[in-house]
N, C-alpha and C positions, 0 to 999 in steps of 0.2 A: 472391541467395537469401534468403528471409525467415528471420529469427532465431526459433528456437523458444523460447517462453516459457510458463511457468506463472504465472498471476496469483493470488497468495494474498491474500485481502482480507476485510474485515469491514464490508460496506456499511451505512451511510455514504454521504452525498451526494457527497463528493469521490471516493469509490471509484467511484460511478456515472459521474462525469465521466471518471475514468481508464479505465474499461472502454469507454466510448463512444469514447475516443481509440484505445485499443489494438486493439479488435476490428475496426477498419476501416483500420488502418495497413498498407499493403502490405509494410512492412519487418519486420513482426512476424507470426509464426504462433502464435496463442494456442492451445496444445494443450489447456489445461485452465484452469478457474477454480475455485479451491478456497476454501471459506468457512472463516473462523476467528472465534471469539468475540472481541469487542473493543468496537467502538462499540455493538453490540447483542449479545444473547445468541447462543449457538451455533445454536439453533433458528431464530431470526430471521435471522441472517446467512446460513444455508443458504437460507431462503426468498427473501431479498433478492437473492442472487446469481442465482437462477433467474428472479426477476421482471425484473431488469435485462436479462439476456441474452434472455429471451423478448420483451421490448418492443423491444429494439434489433434483434432478428432478423438477426444478421450472416450474411454469405454462407457462412461456415464455422462451424458450431457447435462450441464447445469442449466437452470433457467437464467435468462439474460434480462437485465434491467436497463432501461434507457435513461440517459442523463438529461437534465435541463439546467440552464444557467443558474448560478447563485443569485439570490435577490440583490445583495449588495456585496461587491468584492472588488479588490484592486485589479487593474488590468495587468495580468501577469500570466505567463505560460513558460514552458521550457522547451520550445521548439528549437532553440539554438543548440540544445544538447541531443534532442531526439529526432530532429528532422521536422519539416513543415507538416507532415502527416502524423508525427509522433512515432512512427515505426520506420525510421531510417529511409524515408522517402521511397519505400518499396511500392507504393500505390496498390496495396492489396485490395482486391475486389471482394465484395460479400454478396450473398444471396439476399433477395428482398423478403423480409419477414412480413407475414400477414398482419401480425399484431405485436406491439412492443409495450410492455408494462412500464410505467415510471419506476425508477429505481427505488424511491422511498416506499411506494406501495408494495413492491416485491419484498423488500426488507420486512415490512409489517406482516405480510402474508406468511412468509417462511418462518418467522419467529413465533407467530401465533399458532402455526401448525405443529410446532414442537417446543412448547414453553420450557425454558430452562436448558434446552439442549443445544441451541444454536449460538455459536460465537461469531462475531463479525470481525474480519481482518480488514482494517481500514488502511489502505495503501495510498490514498489521495486526500484531498481536502474533505472536511467532515460535513459537507453540505447535505448529503443524503441521510446520514445518521441523525443530524439535527432535525431535519424535516420529518423523518419517521417518528422521532420522539415527540415532536410537536403535534403531528397528525394523530398519534395514538399514545397518550400519556401513560397508559398502563403498560406500555411496551418495556419500560425501563426495568420492570420487575421480572420480565420474561427472557431477556437477553442473557445468555450464559456468561459472556465476557466480551468486552471490546478490547482488541489488540490494536493499538493506535500507533502507526508509524508517523512520527512528527515531533516538532518542538526541539528545544535545546535547553538543557538545565543551566549551562554556563552562559547562556544568552549570547552565544556566538552563532550567527545565522549563516545560511547559504544563499539567501536571496536578497537580504539586507544585512547590515552589520549585526543585527540582533534577532532576526526572524528566520525561521526555517520555512521552506516553500509551502508545504501542505497546510500549515497553520496560517501563513500570510495570505494564501489564496482566498480564504474565507474565514477571517478571524471571529466574526460574530457566531458562525456555526460552531467553530472550535470552542468558543467560550461556553456555549449552550451545552455541548457534549461534556466538556470538562466539569461543568457544574451539575451534571445529571447524576442520579444515584446509581447508575449502572456500574458494575464491577469493571475496572479498567486497568489495563497494563499499557504503559507508554514505552515505546522504543524510540528514543530521541537520537539526534545527530551525535551526541556525545558517545553513543554506543555504536551506531552504524558506520561512522567514519573511522573506527578502529580497524575495520576489515576492508582491505583493498585488493584489487585483482590486476595482475599484470597480463601482458600479451600471452603468457603461458596458458591462460585460461582457454584461449582459442583452440589449443591442441587437446584440451580435455573435454570439449563439447561432444555431444552425441554424433555418431557418424552421419554423413550427408545423406545416406540412403534412408534414414529415418525421418519422419515428419518433423519431430522436434529438432533434429539436427539441421534440416533444411532451413527452418525458420531462424534458429539461433545463430547459425553461421552467416546469415545475411544481416542480422541485427547488430550483433556485438562488435564487429569491426567498425561499424559506424560510430558506436559509442566511444571506442578508443580514439578514433580520429577527432571527434568533437570535443572530448575532454582535453586532448592535446591542443587543439586549435583555440578553444575558448578559455581554458584555465591553465594551460601550460603543464599539464600533468601527463605522465607516462602510464598511469594506472587509472582504474575506474572504481567507483562505488556501485554496489548493487543493493541499495537500501531496501527495496521491496523484497528481495530474496531473503535478506536477514530477518525480515518480519515473519516470513513463512517458517524459517528455522525456529524463531521464537515461539510460534504456535505449536510446533511439533516437539521441540526440545527446550522447554522453558528453563530446565536446569542449567543451560549454558549461559543464561542471562540473569545473574544475581540482581535482585531488585531491592529497593528501599521504599517504604511508604512515605509519600510526600503529598502536601497540599498544593495543588497547582491551579493557575488561572491564566487567562489570555488577555493581553492588552488589545483593545479594539479601536482606540481613537488617538493614540499618541502620534504626534507629528513625525517623530523619529523612531518610535518603538511599536508601531502597529504590527500585530502578529507575533509579538514577543511572548514567549511562555514564561510565566513568573512563578517561582516556587518559594514558599516560606521556609527558609533554612536557618532561621534565627535559633540560637541555642535555647532561648527561653520561650519558644513557641509552644503553646499548650494545646493547640488544636490537634485534630486527628487527621492523618494523611488520608486523602480520598482516592489515591491511585497508587499502583505499584509502578515504579520508574526504574528501568534498567540503566545502570551507569557503566556496566562492564559486560564483556562478552568473552567467552573462550574462543579466541581468534582461530586457532588451528582447528578446533572441533567444528566450529560454525562453517569455516571454509570447506572442510571435508564434507559436511552435510550438503552444502550447495552442489558440489561437484557430483556427489553420489546421487542426489535427487535428479539432476539433469541426466545422468547416465541411465537411471531408471526410466525416465521419460523417453529416452532414445530407445531403450530396450522394448518398451511397450508400443512404440510407434514404428 
């Protein structure tokens, strides 16, 4: 029986890759895709979610949630890597929807419709999840699991010296979610940066005559160019795609139970994820944290998933 998931994301090129994988995976039933501000603004994230889903045209359309700005957050985005529009400056047009539900309301509705059965795959800042938990306090007992892409156990960041992008973009919301009683799995930078992709990936994408191939073959070359231009790297990370693999194949991501929190006000450390790793710590870990990944198997899963998306489109 497929696992019900909500994908909360801030597209982003790697978010598009993740959606192409998840929407055609028979082991997942994507009941909703909710937009959140992060890589791009809330308005653009909402448009990008719709644009990706429309172009992939999956056999079962998920409900779509509209993003709104975080209440208090640093001014940060990732357009330098993803393009001004977040999707390689393709300028994808979308149809006008008659009605768009706020992302946090859609999360509440879908979780309450199937208590205990819906997991949330958090690929962007945790703004929507924090708002949903605040809006409906009873929701924490109904979410199957949160799979959170974000943070860094070793306190080596990718947007500041010690903060990872998704957490830094809205640290207050991240702290609220970290402290919530929801069952949580964290996929941090320590894990996702172990898996890199070279230009060989472009040859393994779905064929151009497929809908998935048409989209991905336009997006990913831009990612390679921006990684080289901005960071001097000849390879790219697909963080969000790794999170989808973790949802489908958790056995590839050995975890340890850890107690984690988020720094919200530090002058140099805002957005830093802090884990109590003292040998004499007597508390109980409140989340499962992946520190390792089977690199070869996870890479193969991503390539196979994209091939399947191409086959179905």
